[in-house]
Kinemage of the C-alpha trace (Angstrom):
@kinemage 1
@onewidth
@group {chain A} dominant
@subgroup {mainchain}
@vectorlist {calphas} color= white
{ca met a 1} P 18.926 78.708 43.617
{ca pro a 2} L 16.768 79.851 46.544
{ca ala a 3} L 16.761 83.515 47.464
{ca pro a 4} L 19.524 84.419 49.957
{ca asn a 5} L 17.028 85.047 52.747
{ca ala a 6} L 14.750 82.126 51.924
{ca ala a 7} L 14.534 78.907 53.874
{ca pro a 8} L 16.780 76.240 52.296
{ca his a 9} L 13.594 74.176 52.177
{ca ile a 10} L 10.014 74.520 53.357
{ca ala a 11} L 10.692 73.105 56.813
{ca gly a 12} L 13.203 75.871 57.559
{ca asp a 13} L 14.746 74.730 60.822
{ca thr a 14} L 15.925 71.126 60.453
{ca val a 15} L 16.278 70.393 64.179
{ca trp a 16} L 12.977 68.545 64.347
{ca leu a 17} L 13.639 66.470 61.211
{ca thr a 18} L 15.368 63.112 61.265
{ca pro a 19} L 18.492 62.664 59.110
{ca arg a 20} L 16.452 60.380 56.848
{ca gln a 21} L 13.772 63.033 56.387
{ca cys a 22} L 16.417 65.622 55.576
{ca glu a 23} L 17.817 63.326 52.879
{ca met a 24} L 14.426 62.856 51.216
{ca val a 25} L 13.575 66.561 51.277
{ca ala a 26} L 17.048 67.427 49.950
{ca leu a 27} L 16.558 64.934 47.117
{ca ala a 28} L 13.276 66.616 46.155
{ca ala a 29} L 14.930 70.039 46.316
{ca asp a 30} L 17.779 68.921 44.076
{ca leu a 31} L 15.450 67.409 41.470
{ca gly a 32} L 13.165 70.427 41.618
{ca arg a 33} L 15.929 72.978 41.210
{ca asn a 34} L 17.986 71.190 38.561
{ca arg a 35} L 15.436 69.160 36.605
{ca phe a 36} L 11.854 70.293 37.153
{ca ala a 37} L 12.245 74.087 37.204
{ca pro a 38} L 14.035 74.298 33.817
{ca arg a 39} L 11.221 72.285 32.191
{ca ala a 40} L 8.254 73.946 33.885
{ca ala a 41} L 7.710 76.783 31.411
{ca leu a 42} L 7.517 74.467 28.401
{ca his a 43} L 5.032 72.089 30.003
{ca asp a 44} L 2.938 75.071 31.103
{ca arg a 45} L 2.972 76.653 27.652
{ca glu a 46} L 2.127 73.404 25.866
{ca ala a 47} L -0.233 72.092 28.577
{ca ser a 48} L 1.801 68.898 28.295
{ca phe a 49} L 2.261 66.326 31.028
{ca pro a 50} L 5.776 66.362 32.574
{ca ala a 51} L 6.619 62.757 31.718
{ca asp a 52} L 10.323 63.598 31.912
{ca asn a 53} L 9.864 64.671 35.547
{ca tyr a 54} L 8.147 61.399 36.328
{ca arg a 55} L 11.076 59.475 34.900
{ca asp a 56} L 13.263 61.382 37.371
{ca leu a 57} L 10.850 60.653 40.224
{ca arg a 58} L 10.902 56.978 39.292
{ca asp a 59} L 14.694 56.793 38.995
{ca ser a 60} L 15.197 58.625 42.311
{ca gly a 61} L 12.830 56.345 44.214
{ca leu a 62} L 10.427 59.166 45.101
{ca leu a 63} L 7.475 57.395 43.485
{ca ala a 64} L 7.831 54.943 46.381
{ca leu a 65} L 8.239 57.682 48.990
{ca cys a 66} L 5.590 56.340 51.391
{ca ile a 67} L 6.093 52.633 50.783
{ca pro a 68} L 7.888 50.864 53.664
{ca gln a 69} L 11.609 50.306 53.286
{ca asp a 70} L 11.275 46.559 53.812
{ca gln a 71} L 9.100 46.493 50.686
{ca gly a 72} L 11.493 48.515 48.559
{ca gly a 73} L 10.215 52.024 49.290
{ca met a 74} L 11.703 55.013 51.072
{ca gly a 75} L 9.643 54.651 54.245
{ca gly a 76} L 8.416 58.243 54.381
{ca asp a 77} L 5.516 59.198 56.646
{ca tyr a 78} L 2.796 61.811 56.129
{ca thr a 79} L 4.951 64.684 57.373
{ca thr a 80} L 7.817 63.724 55.097
{ca phe a 81} L 5.444 63.505 52.162
{ca met a 82} L 4.083 66.995 52.803
{ca leu a 83} L 7.593 68.460 52.940
{ca val a 84} L 8.724 66.628 49.808
{ca ala a 85} L 5.623 67.646 47.835
{ca ala a 86} L 6.010 71.270 48.945
{ca glu a 87} L 9.631 71.272 47.852
{ca ile a 88} L 8.652 69.959 44.422
{ca gly a 89} L 5.865 72.563 44.254
{ca arg a 90} L 8.460 75.265 44.802
{ca his a 91} L 9.874 74.415 41.371
{ca cys a 92} L 6.977 72.948 39.356
{ca gly a 93} L 3.431 73.171 40.668
{ca ala a 94} L 1.957 70.790 38.093
{ca thr a 95} L 4.445 68.056 38.942
{ca ala a 96} L 3.839 68.480 42.675
{ca leu a 97} L 0.069 68.463 42.385
{ca ser a 98} L -0.050 65.312 40.271
{ca tyr a 99} L 2.572 63.707 42.520
{ca thr a 100} L 0.322 64.190 45.554
{ca met a 101} L -2.372 62.153 43.803
{ca his a 102} L 0.018 59.260 43.261
{ca val a 103} L 1.582 59.225 46.741
{ca gly a 104} L -1.838 59.830 48.283
{ca ala a 105} L -2.995 56.474 46.952
{ca thr a 106} L -0.128 54.757 48.787
{ca leu a 107} L -1.005 56.621 51.987
{ca trp a 108} L -4.665 55.607 51.892
{ca thr a 109} L -3.687 51.975 51.484
{ca gly a 110} L -0.751 52.273 53.883
{ca leu a 111} L -0.661 54.251 57.109
{ca val a 112} L -4.382 55.079 57.006
{ca ala a 113} L -5.427 51.489 56.382
{ca asp a 114} L -3.111 50.279 59.137
{ca ala a 115} L -5.124 52.292 61.667
{ca leu a 116} L -8.507 50.871 60.649
{ca gln a 117} L -10.268 47.994 62.349
{ca met a 118} L -10.490 45.011 59.996
{ca ser a 119} L -11.436 41.389 60.373
{ca ser a 120} L -8.612 38.907 59.921
{ca ala a 121} L -10.002 38.052 56.487
{ca gln a 122} L -10.195 41.710 55.469
{ca arg a 123} L -6.675 42.343 56.734
{ca ala a 124} L -5.231 39.405 54.813
{ca asp a 125} L -7.121 40.470 51.699
{ca his a 126} L -5.903 44.048 51.993
{ca glu a 127} L -2.301 43.018 52.637
{ca ala a 128} L -2.310 40.995 49.428
{ca his a 129} L -3.851 43.789 47.366
{ca arg a 130} L -1.514 46.515 48.564
{ca ala a 131} L 1.510 44.240 48.182
{ca thr a 132} L 0.628 44.031 44.490
{ca met a 133} L 0.249 47.811 44.303
{ca arg a 134} L 3.578 48.414 46.020
{ca glu a 135} L 5.392 45.914 43.824
{ca arg a 136} L 4.052 47.632 40.723
{ca ile a 137} L 5.371 50.984 41.933
{ca val a 138} L 8.748 49.811 43.252
{ca ala a 139} L 9.655 47.328 40.528
{ca his a 140} L 7.910 48.810 37.523
{ca gly a 141} L 7.492 52.510 38.323
{ca ala a 142} L 3.704 52.377 38.040
{ca val a 143} L 1.848 55.663 38.580
{ca tyr a 144} L -1.490 55.753 40.407
{ca ala a 145} L -4.005 58.577 39.938
{ca gln a 146} L -6.940 59.513 42.158
{ca pro a 147} L -9.758 60.806 39.926
{ca phe a 148} L -12.005 62.408 42.495
{ca ser a 149} L -14.218 65.179 41.233
{ca glu a 150} L -17.643 64.681 39.718
{ca gly a 151} L -18.974 68.140 40.453
{ca gly a 152} L -21.830 68.783 42.870
{ca ala a 153} L -22.451 67.391 46.334
{ca ala a 154} L -20.549 64.113 45.940
{ca ser a 155} L -17.222 65.857 45.351
{ca ala a 156} L -17.807 67.959 48.451
{ca gly a 157} L -18.419 64.823 50.504
{ca lys a 158} L -22.152 65.495 50.892
{ca ala a 159} L -23.662 62.678 48.806
{ca pro a 160} L -22.849 59.251 47.361
{ca trp a 161} L -20.661 59.161 44.264
{ca gly a 162} L -22.445 59.168 40.944
{ca thr a 163} L -19.923 56.683 39.589
{ca arg a 164} L -21.365 53.277 40.448
{ca ala a 165} L -19.829 49.831 40.875
{ca arg a 166} L -21.977 46.750 40.419
{ca arg a 167} L -20.701 43.616 42.119
{ca val a 168} L -20.232 40.677 39.757
{ca glu a 169} L -18.379 37.372 39.990
{ca gly a 170} L -14.689 38.056 40.493
{ca gly a 171} L -14.980 41.817 40.853
{ca tyr a 172} L -17.020 44.871 39.896
{ca val a 173} L -18.405 46.588 36.821
{ca val a 174} L -17.932 50.361 37.041
{ca thr a 175} L -19.798 53.077 35.145
{ca gly a 176} L -19.486 56.818 35.595
{ca lys a 177} L -17.520 59.968 34.833
{ca lys a 178} L -14.775 61.844 36.650
{ca leu a 179} L -13.998 65.502 35.942
{ca phe a 180} L -10.594 67.212 36.180
{ca ala a 181} L -8.902 63.818 36.436
{ca thr a 182} L -5.276 64.699 37.151
{ca leu a 183} L -2.815 62.292 35.479
{ca ala a 184} L -5.481 61.407 32.892
{ca gly a 185} L -3.707 59.595 30.089
{ca ala a 186} L -0.454 59.397 32.074
{ca ala a 187} L -1.345 57.083 34.973
{ca asp a 188} L -1.037 53.318 34.855
{ca phe a 189} L -3.897 52.888 37.329
{ca tyr a 190} L -6.791 55.145 38.367
{ca gly a 191} L -7.843 54.922 42.016
{ca val a 192} L -11.516 55.593 41.353
{ca leu a 193} L -13.907 56.483 44.165
{ca cys a 194} L -17.325 55.052 43.399
{ca thr a 195} L -20.476 53.842 45.137
{ca leu a 196} L -21.380 50.190 45.478
{ca asp a 197} L -24.644 49.958 43.577
{ca thr a 198} L -27.323 48.982 46.109
{ca pro a 199} L -30.996 50.020 46.367
{ca glu a 200} L -30.323 52.499 49.171
{ca ala a 201} L -26.670 53.382 48.680
{ca thr a 202} L -25.099 55.999 50.956
{ca gln a 203} L -21.640 57.483 51.374
{ca arg a 204} L -20.800 54.504 53.559
{ca asp a 205} L -20.955 52.352 50.423
{ca thr a 206} L -17.960 54.093 48.843
{ca leu a 207} L -15.426 51.852 47.117
{ca phe a 208} L -11.816 52.684 46.250
{ca leu a 209} L -10.891 50.688 43.138
{ca ala a 210} L -7.724 50.653 41.035
{ca val a 211} L -8.813 50.703 37.400
{ca pro a 212} L -6.047 49.733 34.929
{ca ala a 213} L -5.428 52.361 32.270
{ca glu a 214} L -5.834 49.777 29.504
{ca ala a 215} L -9.170 48.444 30.818
{ca pro a 216} L -11.839 48.127 28.091
{ca gly a 217} L -14.506 50.800 28.519
{ca leu a 218} L -12.153 53.366 30.074
{ca ser a 219} L -11.492 56.484 28.032
{ca val a 220} L -9.925 59.917 28.495
{ca cys a 221} L -11.981 62.685 26.910
{ca gly a 222} L -12.119 66.452 26.460
{ca asp a 223} L -9.640 69.263 25.916
{ca trp a 224} L -7.297 70.731 28.513
{ca asp a 225} L -6.588 74.437 28.188
{ca pro a 226} L -7.027 75.954 31.672
{ca leu a 227} L -5.726 79.101 33.346
{ca gly a 228} L -3.202 77.331 35.557
{ca met a 229} L -1.836 73.915 36.507
{ca arg a 230} L -1.698 73.212 32.804
{ca gly a 231} L 0.904 70.471 33.100
{ca thr a 232} L -1.415 68.266 35.162
{ca val a 233} L -3.443 67.549 31.992
{ca ser a 234} L -6.540 66.893 34.081
{ca arg a 235} L -8.943 65.760 31.369
{ca asn a 236} L -12.178 63.876 31.962
{ca leu a 237} L -12.305 60.157 32.637
{ca his a 238} L -15.213 58.110 31.315
{ca leu a 239} L -15.957 54.598 32.545
{ca lys a 240} L -18.509 52.512 30.685
{ca glu a 241} L -19.080 49.009 32.021
{ca val a 242} L -15.435 48.711 33.080
{ca phe a 243} L -14.616 45.409 34.766
{ca val a 244} L -12.294 45.672 37.805
{ca arg a 245} L -11.078 42.500 39.474
{ca asp a 246} L -11.361 41.994 43.213
{ca arg a 247} L -7.610 42.497 43.541
{ca gly a 248} L -8.123 46.075 42.345
{ca arg a 249} L -9.930 46.909 45.594
{ca leu a 250} L -7.586 49.346 47.382
{ca leu a 251} L -9.522 49.279 50.673
{ca pro a 252} L -11.988 46.665 51.927
{ca glu a 253} L -15.645 47.325 51.189
{ca gly a 254} L -17.149 49.930 53.491
{ca leu a 255} L -13.849 51.153 54.957
{ca tyr a 256} L -13.098 54.156 52.742
{ca phe a 257} L -15.859 56.137 54.450
{ca glu a 258} L -14.408 55.299 57.860
{ca ala a 259} L -10.905 56.238 56.680
{ca ala a 260} L -12.123 59.584 55.368
{ca gln a 261} L -13.865 60.389 58.632
{ca arg a 262} L -10.983 59.345 60.851
{ca phe a 263} L -8.011 60.753 58.927
{ca pro a 264} L -9.082 64.175 57.568
{ca his a 265} L -5.467 65.237 57.019
{ca met a 266} L -5.526 63.245 53.784
{ca phe a 267} L -7.769 65.916 52.281
{ca ala a 268} L -5.176 68.600 53.030
{ca thr a 269} L -2.382 67.032 50.985
{ca leu a 270} L -3.074 69.419 48.103
{ca ala a 271} L -1.923 72.306 50.297
{ca ala a 272} L 1.683 71.116 50.027
{ca thr a 273} L 1.895 72.187 46.391
{ca tyr a 274} L 0.602 75.661 47.194
{ca met a 275} L 2.939 76.045 50.146
{ca gly a 276} L 5.736 75.476 47.674
{ca ile a 277} L 4.294 78.030 45.258
{ca ala a 278} L 4.025 80.600 48.052
{ca gln a 279} L 7.689 80.083 48.910
{ca ala a 280} L 8.653 80.341 45.235
{ca ala a 281} L 6.848 83.678 44.842
{ca tyr a 282} L 8.722 85.084 47.806
{ca asp a 283} L 12.043 83.681 46.554
{ca phe a 284} L 11.497 85.260 43.134
{ca thr a 285} L 10.646 88.662 44.570
{ca val a 286} L 13.753 88.817 46.735
{ca arg a 287} L 16.032 87.783 43.888
{ca tyr a 288} L 14.323 90.203 41.489
{ca leu a 289} L 14.707 93.167 43.814
{ca arg a 290} L 18.331 92.222 44.438
{ca ala a 291} L 18.926 92.037 40.646
{ca glu a 292} L 20.072 88.435 40.895
{ca leu a 293} L 17.940 86.820 38.188
{ca pro a 294} L 19.963 85.416 35.259
{ca gly a 295} L 19.487 87.419 32.071
{ca met a 296} L 17.880 90.389 33.815
{ca pro a 297} L 19.423 93.885 33.943
{ca gln a 298} L 21.670 94.248 36.980
{ca val a 299} L 19.611 97.103 38.408
{ca pro a 300} L 18.710 96.512 42.051
{ca arg a 301} L 15.415 97.894 43.349
{ca arg a 302} L 15.716 96.931 46.975
{ca met a 303} L 16.579 100.420 48.230
{ca tyr a 304} L 13.017 101.755 47.844
{ca pro a 305} L 10.916 101.791 51.060
{ca thr a 306} L 7.805 100.728 49.156
{ca lys a 307} L 9.593 97.576 47.963
{ca gln a 308} L 10.922 96.834 51.442
{ca his a 309} L 7.469 97.183 52.986
{ca ala a 310} L 5.961 94.895 50.364
{ca val a 311} L 8.588 92.221 51.006
{ca ala a 312} L 7.912 92.537 54.729
{ca gln a 313} L 4.201 91.934 54.072
{ca met a 314} L 5.047 88.943 51.906
{ca arg a 315} L 7.288 87.453 54.584
{ca ile a 316} L 4.547 87.797 57.180
{ca met a 317} L 2.030 86.012 54.941
{ca leu a 318} L 4.585 83.342 54.114
{ca glu a 319} L 5.409 82.675 57.758
{ca gln a 320} L 1.728 82.559 58.691
{ca ala a 321} L 1.111 79.913 56.060
{ca arg a 322} L 4.289 77.992 56.836
{ca ala a 323} L 3.642 77.867 60.595
{ca met a 324} L 0.153 76.447 60.137
{ca phe a 325} L 1.259 74.102 57.370
{ca leu a 326} L 4.078 72.606 59.421
{ca gln a 327} L 2.008 72.282 62.569
{ca thr a 328} L -0.809 70.397 60.881
{ca ala a 329} L 1.655 68.248 58.923
{ca arg a 330} L 3.358 67.196 62.150
{ca glu a 331} L 0.185 66.470 64.093
{ca ala a 332} L -1.549 64.349 61.428
{ca arg a 333} L -3.005 61.264 63.046
{ca val a 334} L -6.058 59.042 63.083
{ca asp a 335} L -8.970 60.401 65.130
{ca pro a 336} L -7.728 63.967 65.723
{ca asp a 337} L -9.703 65.893 68.331
{ca ala a 338} L -12.114 68.696 67.432
{ca asp a 339} L -9.509 71.412 67.905
{ca ala a 340} L -7.050 69.688 65.550
{ca arg a 341} L -9.777 69.311 62.907
{ca leu a 342} L -10.609 73.019 63.096
{ca arg a 343} L -6.932 73.924 62.902
{ca leu a 344} L -6.558 71.727 59.821
{ca leu a 345} L -9.361 73.548 58.023
{ca ala a 346} L -7.902 76.919 59.016
{ca ser a 347} L -4.457 75.842 57.827
{ca his a 348} L -5.712 74.568 54.478
{ca his a 349} L -7.632 77.779 53.823
{ca thr a 350} L -4.674 79.943 54.867
{ca val a 351} L -2.155 78.179 52.648
{ca met a 352} L -4.407 78.212 49.592
{ca glu a 353} L -5.424 81.854 49.958
{ca asn a 354} L -2.014 83.154 51.033
{ca ala a 355} L -0.337 81.503 48.062
{ca asn a 356} L -2.375 83.556 45.625
{ca ala a 357} L -2.137 86.696 47.766
{ca leu a 358} L 1.653 86.355 47.806
{ca cys a 359} L 1.811 85.945 44.046
{ca thr a 360} L -0.467 88.945 43.552
{ca leu a 361} L 1.674 91.123 45.809
{ca ala a 362} L 4.838 89.818 44.144
{ca ile a 363} L 3.634 90.969 40.725
{ca arg a 364} L 2.664 94.396 42.030
{ca thr a 365} L 5.990 94.751 43.815
{ca cys a 366} L 8.218 93.570 40.979
{ca gly a 367} L 6.322 95.454 38.293
{ca gly a 368} L 5.437 94.876 34.663
{ca ala a 369} L 8.509 92.904 33.641
{ca ser a 370} L 7.616 90.180 36.131
{ca met a 371} L 4.518 89.349 34.070
{ca leu a 372} L 6.588 88.137 31.123
{ca lys a 373} L 6.170 84.441 30.381
{ca ser a 374} L 9.945 84.152 30.208
{ca leu a 375} L 9.935 84.525 34.000
{ca pro a 376} L 8.267 82.088 36.417
{ca leu a 377} L 6.166 84.548 38.437
{ca glu a 378} L 3.423 84.784 35.835
{ca arg a 379} L 3.045 81.005 35.927
{ca leu a 380} L 3.167 80.937 39.727
{ca tyr a 381} L 0.344 83.474 39.838
{ca arg a 382} L -1.872 81.423 37.521
{ca asp a 383} L -1.111 78.161 39.290
{ca ser a 384} L -1.755 79.724 42.696
{ca arg a 385} L -5.251 80.798 41.696
{ca cys a 386} L -6.316 77.165 41.289
{ca gly a 387} L -5.737 76.067 44.885
{ca ser a 388} L -8.778 77.541 46.580
{ca leu a 389} L -11.036 76.078 43.857
{ca met a 390} L -10.098 72.453 44.392
{ca leu a 391} L -12.564 70.002 45.895
{ca pro a 392} L -13.273 68.654 48.401
{ca trp a 393} L -11.928 71.590 50.433
{ca thr a 394} L -12.445 74.729 48.400
{ca ala a 395} L -11.943 78.035 50.222
{ca glu a 396} L -15.699 78.458 50.557
{ca leu a 397} L -16.264 74.947 51.875
{ca cys a 398} L -13.434 75.372 54.381
{ca leu a 399} L -15.061 78.519 55.741
{ca asp a 400} L -18.482 76.890 55.813
{ca gln a 401} L -17.302 73.839 57.743
{ca leu a 402} L -14.945 75.796 59.982
{ca gly a 403} L -17.687 78.188 61.047
{ca arg a 404} L -20.277 75.492 61.564
{ca asp a 405} L -17.995 73.155 63.489
{ca ser a 406} L -16.791 76.022 65.681
{ca leu a 407} L -20.355 76.784 66.759
{ca tyr a 408} L -21.923 73.313 66.886
{ca asp a 409} L -20.822 70.096 68.517
{ca ser a 410} L -21.124 66.923 66.465
{ca gly a 411} L -24.792 66.051 65.988
{ca glu a 412} L -25.976 69.270 67.636
{ca gly a 413} L -28.769 71.394 66.123
{ca asp a 414} L -30.876 74.404 67.026
{ca glu a 415} L -33.954 74.046 69.149
{ca ala a 416} L -37.015 75.965 68.109
{ca ile a 417} L -37.327 79.280 69.924
{ca glu a 418} L -40.784 79.932 71.303
């Protein structure tokens, strides 16, 4: 159960939520508390994928969270998704992080695609392709991954993808390698970002293709024994002359680049997991100091001023992160102005860094016993450390872009000083 002074869910005040949004967030909270949290330690220890959690997500309808209701989904928007993912992250970070990859694929093809300019032929083509995707998820519980990282400039959005797609009759032939491919070996389809192979390919030639897990030439390779987020099982994905049919194209040719430029909030979806982890670290600390953890000695520690001051610091950091997280989640839209883009970068950095800072302070405040693997704080600390390392918006890249974009207008440079 949440700590007595914790928000019942990440949103806190429910006045601004619709009844439907409240239902979806409450569903995530119930699954997280009663199903995901009891399993989290085992999946972390074994570095095993939480397939049992995904069965629950499928049975509850949450795999179709952002698919329209008239097509069998729950009809959730971006804000709802961020709240649901954060609530799951409060109980199992690995499940939440992998879940964002799956739902993210439906958002790219859904609300983001709806805002893009397409020809009538492109629109008809896209409608047919995403109808197939949605039917697979709603009727068959299919899981979509988004293998993104390749290392280097491409993963930071500074160069074309090294994974290349050659156009052939009826589709594409894809060759390349993706690193840290979350859901590797567990997904039914991999939404691979790759570059259309042309003589002078640029980022504008990015393709978003759904590669079936059973496609010849696709393989999952490498070990998975990381510090944190062990249950994501993010092994490497190798593609060698993999044929993908035209119907696997998740966005029309040339439009992924436009979507990425016009809807930057999609790159902040990972923050939801870490907002949940930050809340969980605070919840744990309050319950620990109140001697309310099952199986722990009933010796309260809340009467010490040092503990009270530490909890006060934690609450301040939590509220800072939550305020920015909720604001940017609510204002997500196509073509945000410059101020909204800067705020998004600041929010992403704050959530990722505050999550780990909260976990660090929680361990120091609760003391040595809190580091036992029988308690969740040790896992929360390790999972929280991963957030600021994740491309395309690592902590360093957020600071770099935030500083540059605060000082320069788009396209502006420095004139030589005589």
